[in-house]
All heavy atoms as a GROMACS GRO file, in nm:
protein
  414
    1MET      N    1   8.036   3.447  22.959
    1MET     CA    2   8.170   3.433  22.907
    1MET      C    3   8.266   3.513  22.994
    1MET      O    4   8.240   3.628  23.027
    1MET     CB    5   8.174   3.480  22.763
    1MET     CG    6   8.308   3.468  22.699
    1MET     SD    7   8.309   3.541  22.535
    1MET     CE    8   8.344   3.397  22.440
    2THR      N    9   8.376   3.452  23.032
    2THR     CA   10   8.474   3.520  23.114
    2THR      C   11   8.584   3.580  23.027
    2THR      O   12   8.608   3.536  22.916
    2THR     CB   13   8.540   3.422  23.214
    2THR    OG1   14   8.606   3.320  23.138
    2THR    CG2   15   8.437   3.360  23.304
    3ALA      N   16   8.648   3.681  23.080
    3ALA     CA   17   8.759   3.746  23.008
    3ALA      C   18   8.885   3.663  23.025
    3ALA      O   19   8.907   3.601  23.129
    3ALA     CB   20   8.780   3.886  23.063
    4THR      N   21   8.966   3.662  22.923
    4THR     CA   22   9.095   3.594  22.927
    4THR      C   23   9.202   3.695  22.894
    4THR      O   24   9.192   3.767  22.796
    4THR     CB   25   9.099   3.478  22.825
    4THR    OG1   26   8.996   3.385  22.855
    4THR    CG2   27   9.233   3.407  22.829
    5ILE      N   28   9.305   3.698  22.975
    5ILE     CA   29   9.416   3.789  22.952
    5ILE      C   30   9.532   3.708  22.896
    5ILE      O   31   9.573   3.609  22.954
    5ILE     CB   32   9.458   3.860  23.082
    5ILE    CG1   33   9.343   3.945  23.132
    5ILE    CG2   34   9.583   3.943  23.059
    5ILE    CD1   35   9.366   4.005  23.268
    6ILE      N   36   9.582   3.754  22.782
    6ILE     CA   37   9.697   3.688  22.718
    6ILE      C   38   9.811   3.789  22.716
    6ILE      O   39   9.796   3.900  22.664
    6ILE     CB   40   9.662   3.642  22.576
    6ILE    CG1   41   9.551   3.536  22.583
    6ILE    CG2   42   9.785   3.588  22.505
    6ILE    CD1   43   9.498   3.492  22.450
    7THR      N   44   9.922   3.750  22.772
    7THR     CA   45  10.039   3.837  22.776
    7THR      C   46  10.129   3.806  22.658
    7THR      O   47  10.163   3.691  22.633
    7THR     CB   48  10.116   3.814  22.907
    7THR    OG1   49  10.028   3.833  23.017
    7THR    CG2   50  10.231   3.912  22.920
    8LEU      N   51  10.168   3.910  22.586
    8LEU     CA   52  10.257   3.894  22.472
    8LEU      C   53  10.399   3.931  22.513
    8LEU      O   54  10.421   4.025  22.589
    8LEU     CB   55  10.213   3.985  22.357
    8LEU     CG   56  10.075   3.959  22.298
    8LEU    CD1   57  10.045   4.065  22.192
    8LEU    CD2   58  10.064   3.821  22.240
    9SER      N   59  10.494   3.857  22.458
    9SER     CA   60  10.634   3.892  22.478
    9SER      C   61  10.662   4.020  22.400
    9SER      O   62  10.585   4.061  22.313
    9SER     CB   63  10.725   3.779  22.430
    9SER     OG   64  10.716   3.768  22.288
   10GLU      N   65  10.773   4.082  22.430
   10GLU     CA   66  10.810   4.205  22.358
   10GLU      C   67  10.825   4.177  22.210
   10GLU      O   68  10.783   4.256  22.126
   10GLU     CB   69  10.939   4.264  22.415
   10GLU     CG   70  10.971   4.401  22.361
   10GLU     CD   71  11.088   4.467  22.431
   10GLU    OE1   72  11.126   4.423  22.538
   10GLU    OE2   73  11.139   4.565  22.374
   11GLU      N   74  10.882   4.061  22.176
   11GLU     CA   75  10.898   4.021  22.036
   11GLU      C   76  10.764   4.011  21.966
   11GLU      O   77  10.746   4.059  21.854
   11GLU     CB   78  10.965   3.882  22.031
   11GLU     CG   79  11.099   3.879  21.967
   11GLU     CD   80  11.156   3.739  21.976
   11GLU    OE1   81  11.089   3.643  21.933
   11GLU    OE2   82  11.268   3.727  22.027
   12ASP      N   83  10.668   3.942  22.031
   12ASP     CA   84  10.536   3.925  21.972
   12ASP      C   85  10.463   4.059  21.959
   12ASP      O   86  10.393   4.082  21.861
   12ASP     CB   87  10.451   3.829  22.057
   12ASP     CG   88  10.497   3.685  22.042
   12ASP    OD1   89  10.560   3.651  21.941
   12ASP    OD2   90  10.467   3.606  22.134
   13LEU      N   91  10.480   4.146  22.056
   13LEU     CA   92  10.417   4.277  22.050
   13LEU      C   93  10.472   4.358  21.932
   13LEU      O   94  10.395   4.421  21.859
   13LEU     CB   95  10.439   4.352  22.181
   13LEU     CG   96  10.369   4.486  22.192
   13LEU    CD1   97  10.218   4.472  22.174
   13LEU    CD2   98  10.399   4.550  22.327
   14ILE      N   99  10.600   4.355  21.912
   14ILE     CA  100  10.661   4.426  21.799
   14ILE      C  101  10.611   4.368  21.668
   14ILE      O  102  10.575   4.441  21.575
   14ILE     CB  103  10.814   4.420  21.807
   14ILE    CG1  104  10.863   4.505  21.925
   14ILE    CG2  105  10.878   4.467  21.677
   14ILE    CD1  106  11.010   4.486  21.958
   15ARG      N  107  10.603   4.236  21.661
   15ARG     CA  108  10.552   4.170  21.540
   15ARG      C  109  10.407   4.212  21.513
   15ARG      O  110  10.371   4.243  21.400
   15ARG     CB  111  10.561   4.019  21.557
   15ARG     CG  112  10.517   3.941  21.437
   15ARG     CD  113  10.546   3.794  21.458
   15ARG     NE  114  10.471   3.715  21.362
   15ARG     CZ  115  10.428   3.594  21.382
   15ARG    NH1  116  10.452   3.534  21.498
   15ARG    NH2  117  10.360   3.529  21.291
   16LEU      N  118  10.326   4.216  21.616
   16LEU     CA  119  10.186   4.257  21.601
   16LEU      C  120  10.177   4.402  21.554
   16LEU      O  121  10.096   4.434  21.468
   16LEU     CB  122  10.111   4.238  21.733
   16LEU     CG  123   9.966   4.277  21.734
   16LEU    CD1  124   9.885   4.199  21.630
   16LEU    CD2  125   9.907   4.255  21.873
   17GLN      N  126  10.258   4.488  21.609
   17GLN     CA  127  10.258   4.628  21.568
   17GLN      C  128  10.295   4.642  21.420
   17GLN      O  129  10.235   4.721  21.347
   17GLN     CB  130  10.352   4.711  21.654
   17GLN     CG  131  10.302   4.731  21.794
   17GLN     CD  132  10.403   4.795  21.886
   17GLN    OE1  133  10.525   4.785  21.866
   17GLN    NE2  134  10.354   4.861  21.991
   18GLU      N  135  10.393   4.562  21.374
   18GLU     CA  136  10.432   4.566  21.234
   18GLU      C  137  10.318   4.520  21.144
   18GLU      O  138  10.290   4.579  21.040
   18GLU     CB  139  10.554   4.476  21.210
   18GLU     CG  140  10.681   4.530  21.269
   18GLU     CD  141  10.795   4.430  21.263
   18GLU    OE1  142  10.774   4.312  21.226
   18GLU    OE2  143  10.908   4.469  21.296
   19ILE      N  144  10.249   4.414  21.186
   19ILE     CA  145  10.135   4.362  21.108
   19ILE      C  146  10.027   4.468  21.098
   19ILE      O  147   9.970   4.491  20.991
   19ILE     CB  148  10.080   4.234  21.173
   19ILE    CG1  149  10.180   4.119  21.157
   19ILE    CG2  150   9.945   4.196  21.114
   19ILE    CD1  151  10.148   3.997  21.242
   20LEU      N  152   9.997   4.536  21.210
   20LEU     CA  153   9.893   4.639  21.210
   20LEU      C  154   9.932   4.758  21.122
   20LEU      O  155   9.847   4.812  21.049
   20LEU     CB  156   9.864   4.685  21.352
   20LEU     CG  157   9.798   4.581  21.443
   20LEU    CD1  158   9.791   4.632  21.586
   20LEU    CD2  159   9.661   4.544  21.391
   21MET      N  160  10.058   4.798  21.128
   21MET     CA  161  10.103   4.910  21.045
   21MET      C  162  10.096   4.875  20.897
   21MET      O  163  10.060   4.959  20.814
   21MET     CB  164  10.245   4.951  21.084
   21MET     CG  165  10.248   5.025  21.215
   21MET     SD  166  10.410   5.076  21.279
   21MET     CE  167  10.521   5.067  21.148
   22ASP      N  168  10.129   4.751  20.862
   22ASP     CA  169  10.126   4.706  20.723
   22ASP      C  170   9.985   4.673  20.675
   22ASP      O  171   9.962   4.655  20.557
   22ASP     CB  172  10.214   4.583  20.703
   22ASP     CG  173  10.361   4.611  20.723
   22ASP    OD1  174  10.400   4.729  20.717
   22ASP    OD2  175  10.437   4.514  20.743
   23GLN      N  176   9.892   4.661  20.769
   23GLN     CA  177   9.754   4.620  20.740
   23GLN      C  178   9.753   4.488  20.662
   23GLN      O  179   9.680   4.471  20.565
   23GLN     CB  180   9.678   4.729  20.664
   23GLN     CG  181   9.662   4.856  20.744
   23GLN     CD  182   9.585   4.962  20.672
   23GLN    OE1  183   9.553   4.951  20.555
   23GLN    NE2  184   9.554   5.069  20.742
   24ASP      N  185   9.836   4.394  20.707
   24ASP     CA  186   9.852   4.264  20.642
   24ASP      C  187   9.756   4.164  20.704
   24ASP      O  188   9.779   4.112  20.813
   24ASP     CB  189   9.996   4.218  20.659
   24ASP     CG  190  10.028   4.093  20.579
   24ASP    OD1  191   9.934   4.026  20.530
   24ASP    OD2  192  10.148   4.063  20.565
   25GLU      N  193   9.646   4.138  20.634
   25GLU     CA  194   9.542   4.051  20.688
   25GLU      C  195   9.588   3.906  20.703
   25GLU      O  196   9.555   3.839  20.801
   25GLU     CB  197   9.418   4.058  20.600
   25GLU     CG  198   9.352   4.194  20.602
   25GLU     CD  199   9.240   4.207  20.500
   25GLU    OE1  200   9.206   4.108  20.434
   25GLU    OE2  201   9.188   4.318  20.487
   26LYS      N  202   9.664   3.857  20.607
   26LYS     CA  203   9.712   3.718  20.614
   26LYS      C  204   9.808   3.699  20.731
   26LYS      O  205   9.802   3.599  20.802
   26LYS     CB  206   9.779   3.677  20.483
   26LYS     CG  207   9.682   3.659  20.370
   26LYS     CD  208   9.750   3.615  20.244
   26LYS     CE  209   9.649   3.601  20.131
   26LYS     NZ  210   9.713   3.557  20.007
   27ALA      N  211   9.896   3.795  20.752
   27ALA     CA  212   9.990   3.787  20.863
   27ALA      C  213   9.916   3.798  20.996
   27ALA      O  214   9.954   3.733  21.093
   27ALA     CB  215  10.096   3.896  20.851
   28ALA      N  216   9.811   3.878  21.001
   28ALA     CA  217   9.734   3.894  21.124
   28ALA      C  218   9.666   3.761  21.161
   28ALA      O  219   9.668   3.719  21.276
   28ALA     CB  220   9.629   4.003  21.108
   29LEU      N  221   9.609   3.695  21.062
   29LEU     CA  222   9.546   3.566  21.087
   29LEU      C  223   9.649   3.462  21.130
   29LEU      O  224   9.625   3.385  21.223
   29LEU     CB  225   9.471   3.517  20.961
   29LEU     CG  226   9.394   3.387  20.974
   29LEU    CD1  227   9.292   3.395  21.086
   29LEU    CD2  228   9.327   3.354  20.842
   30ALA      N  229   9.764   3.461  21.066
   30ALA     CA  230   9.870   3.369  21.104
   30ALA      C  231   9.916   3.396  21.247
   30ALA      O  232   9.940   3.302  21.325
   30ALA     CB  233   9.988   3.381  21.007
   31PHE      N  234   9.928   3.523  21.285
   31PHE     CA  235   9.968   3.560  21.421
   31PHE      C  236   9.865   3.508  21.522
   31PHE      O  237   9.902   3.452  21.626
   31PHE     CB  238   9.982   3.713  21.431
   31PHE     CG  239  10.025   3.760  21.567
   31PHE    CD1  240  10.159   3.761  21.600
   31PHE    CD2  241   9.932   3.803  21.661
   31PHE    CE1  242  10.200   3.805  21.727
   31PHE    CE2  243   9.972   3.846  21.785
   31PHE     CZ  244  10.106   3.847  21.818
   32LEU      N  245   9.738   3.527  21.491
   32LEU     CA  246   9.633   3.477  21.581
   32LEU      C  247   9.642   3.326  21.598
   32LEU      O  248   9.630   3.274  21.708
   32LEU     CB  249   9.495   3.516  21.528
   32LEU     CG  250   9.458   3.662  21.541
   32LEU    CD1  251   9.326   3.689  21.468
   32LEU    CD2  252   9.446   3.703  21.686
   33ARG      N  253   9.664   3.256  21.490
   33ARG     CA  254   9.671   3.110  21.496
   33ARG      C  255   9.796   3.059  21.567
   33ARG      O  256   9.792   2.959  21.637
   33ARG     CB  257   9.667   3.051  21.354
   33ARG     CG  258   9.528   3.060  21.295
   33ARG     CD  259   9.522   2.990  21.161
   33ARG     NE  260   9.386   2.988  21.112
   33ARG     CZ  261   9.354   2.991  20.984
   33ARG    NH1  262   9.447   2.998  20.892
   33ARG    NH2  263   9.227   2.988  20.949
   34GLN      N  264   9.908   3.126  21.549
   34GLN     CA  265  10.035   3.080  21.604
   34GLN      C  266  10.059   3.126  21.747
   34GLN      O  267  10.122   3.054  21.825
   34GLN     CB  268  10.151   3.129  21.517
   34GLN     CG  269  10.154   3.067  21.381
   34GLN     CD  270  10.259   3.134  21.291
   34GLN    OE1  271  10.327   3.227  21.331
   34GLN    NE2  272  10.268   3.086  21.169
   35VAL      N  273  10.013   3.244  21.783
   35VAL     CA  274  10.046   3.300  21.914
   35VAL      C  275   9.925   3.306  22.008
   35VAL      O  276   9.930   3.255  22.119
   35VAL     CB  277  10.108   3.442  21.897
   35VAL    CG1  278  10.138   3.503  22.032
   35VAL    CG2  279  10.234   3.435  21.812
   36VAL      N  280   9.818   3.365  21.962
   36VAL     CA  281   9.705   3.391  22.050
   36VAL      C  282   9.621   3.267  22.076
   36VAL      O  283   9.588   3.236  22.191
   36VAL     CB  284   9.618   3.506  21.994
   36VAL    CG1  285   9.495   3.529  22.079
   36VAL    CG2  286   9.700   3.634  21.983
   37GLU      N  287   9.587   3.195  21.971
   37GLU     CA  288   9.500   3.078  21.987
   37GLU      C  289   9.557   2.972  22.082
   37GLU      O  290   9.485   2.924  22.170
   37GLU     CB  291   9.468   3.016  21.851
   37GLU     CG  292   9.366   2.905  21.859
   37GLU     CD  293   9.332   2.850  21.721
   37GLU    OE1  294   9.419   2.846  21.633
   37GLU    OE2  295   9.216   2.812  21.704
   38PRO      N  296   9.685   2.935  22.070
   38PRO     CA  297   9.739   2.836  22.165
   38PRO      C  298   9.735   2.884  22.311
   38PRO      O  299   9.706   2.805  22.401
   38PRO     CB  300   9.883   2.816  22.119
   38PRO     CG  301   9.886   2.858  21.977
   38PRO     CD  302   9.782   2.966  21.965
   39GLU      N  303   9.761   3.011  22.334
   39GLU     CA  304   9.756   3.064  22.471
   39GLU      C  305   9.613   3.062  22.524
   39GLU      O  306   9.591   3.026  22.639
   39GLU     CB  307   9.811   3.207  22.475
   39GLU     CG  308   9.960   3.216  22.469
   39GLU     CD  309  10.026   3.150  22.590
   39GLU    OE1  310   9.981   3.169  22.704
   39GLU    OE2  311  10.125   3.078  22.568
   40ALA      N  312   9.518   3.100  22.441
   40ALA     CA  313   9.378   3.098  22.484
   40ALA      C  314   9.333   2.956  22.514
   40ALA      O  315   9.264   2.930  22.612
   40ALA     CB  316   9.291   3.162  22.377
   41GLU      N  317   9.373   2.862  22.431
   41GLU     CA  318   9.335   2.723  22.451
   41GLU      C  319   9.397   2.669  22.580
   41GLU      O  320   9.331   2.596  22.655
   41GLU     CB  321   9.381   2.638  22.332
   41GLU     CG  322   9.334   2.496  22.335
   41GLU     CD  323   9.182   2.484  22.325
   41GLU    OE1  324   9.118   2.571  22.265
   41GLU    OE2  325   9.128   2.386  22.380
   42LYS      N  326   9.520   2.704  22.607
   42LYS     CA  327   9.587   2.661  22.729
   42LYS      C  328   9.511   2.711  22.852
   42LYS      O  329   9.492   2.639  22.949
   42LYS     CB  330   9.731   2.716  22.729
   42LYS     CG  331   9.822   2.645  22.822
   42LYS     CD  332   9.966   2.696  22.824
   42LYS     CE  333  10.012   2.784  22.715
   42LYS     NZ  334  10.151   2.831  22.731
   43ARG      N  335   9.464   2.834  22.848
   43ARG     CA  336   9.391   2.891  22.961
   43ARG      C  337   9.254   2.827  22.976
   43ARG      O  338   9.207   2.804  23.087
   43ARG     CB  339   9.378   3.041  22.943
   43ARG     CG  340   9.514   3.108  22.934
   43ARG     CD  341   9.514   3.246  22.987
   43ARG     NE  342   9.633   3.322  22.955
   43ARG     CZ  343   9.754   3.300  23.002
   43ARG    NH1  344   9.777   3.199  23.078
   43ARG    NH2  345   9.855   3.378  22.969
   44ARG      N  346   9.187   2.798  22.864
   44ARG     CA  347   9.056   2.731  22.869
   44ARG      C  348   9.069   2.593  22.930
   44ARG      O  349   8.991   2.554  23.015
   44ARG     CB  350   8.997   2.719  22.729
   44ARG     CG  351   8.899   2.825  22.695
   44ARG     CD  352   8.821   2.792  22.571
   44ARG     NE  353   8.902   2.762  22.455
   44ARG     CZ  354   8.948   2.852  22.369
   44ARG    NH1  355   8.922   2.979  22.388
   44ARG    NH2  356   9.022   2.817  22.266
   45LYS      N  357   9.168   2.517  22.887
   45LYS     CA  358   9.186   2.381  22.938
   45LYS      C  359   9.224   2.382  23.085
   45LYS      O  360   9.185   2.293  23.160
   45LYS     CB  361   9.293   2.308  22.857
   45LYS     CG  362   9.247   2.264  22.723
   45LYS     CD  363   9.352   2.186  22.650
   45LYS     CE  364   9.300   2.138  22.515
   45LYS     NZ  365   9.402   2.062  22.442
   46GLY      N  366   9.299   2.481  23.128
   46GLY     CA  367   9.341   2.490  23.266
   46GLY      C  368   9.226   2.508  23.363
   46GLY      O  369   9.229   2.465  23.476
   47LYS      N  370   9.119   2.571  23.317
   47LYS     CA  371   9.004   2.597  23.403
   47LYS      C  372   8.902   2.484  23.402
   47LYS      O  373   8.815   2.479  23.485
   47LYS     CB  374   8.935   2.727  23.359
   47LYS     CG  375   9.021   2.849  23.383
   47LYS     CD  376   8.948   2.975  23.342
   47LYS     CE  377   9.037   3.096  23.368
   47LYS     NZ  378   8.975   3.220  23.326
   48CYS      N  379   8.913   2.395  23.307
   48CYS     CA  380   8.811   2.289  23.292
   48CYS      C  381   8.854   2.155  23.353
   48CYS      O  382   8.783   2.058  23.340
   48CYS     CB  383   8.780   2.270  23.145
   48CYS     SG  384   8.706   2.414  23.069
   49LYS      N  385   8.968   2.151  23.418
   49LYS     CA  386   9.013   2.025  23.477
   49LYS      C  387   8.924   1.987  23.595
   49LYS      O  388   8.892   2.071  23.678
   49LYS     CB  389   9.158   2.036  23.524
   49LYS     CG  390   9.258   2.049  23.411
   49LYS     CD  391   9.398   2.055  23.464
   49LYS     CE  392   9.496   2.069  23.352
   49LYS     NZ  393   9.633   2.082  23.400
   50PRO      N  394   8.887   1.860  23.601
   50PRO     CA  395   8.804   1.816  23.715
   50PRO      C  396   8.888   1.812  23.842
   50PRO      O  397   9.010   1.787  23.838
   50PRO     CB  398   8.759   1.677  23.674
   50PRO     CG  399   8.860   1.631  23.575
   50PRO     CD  400   8.910   1.754  23.506
   51PRO      N  401   8.827   1.832  23.957
   51PRO     CA  402   8.902   1.825  24.083
   51PRO      C  403   8.950   1.682  24.109
   51PRO      O  404   8.881   1.586  24.076
   51PRO     CB  405   8.801   1.870  24.189
   51PRO     CG  406   8.668   1.852  24.125
   51PRO     CD  407   8.688   1.863  23.976
   52VAL      N  408   9.066   1.670  24.169
   52VAL     CA  409   9.125   1.537  24.195
   52VAL      C  410   9.091   1.493  24.335
   52VAL      O  411   9.085   1.560  24.428
   52VAL     CB  412   9.278   1.542  24.177
   52VAL    CG1  413   9.340   1.408  24.209
   52VAL    CG2  414   9.309   1.581  24.034
   0.00000   0.00000   0.00000
């Protein structure tokens, strides 16, 4: 398994810090689904394209 680096905007980073401080599990899951998962999927698909 390879490592994937996901860069968060300043807005997303602040939102994540608020979620962690509040220990809000539902908000954390929503954040993962809305922000992290799409970025990770984009990176996975980018590496799996067949050569042209």
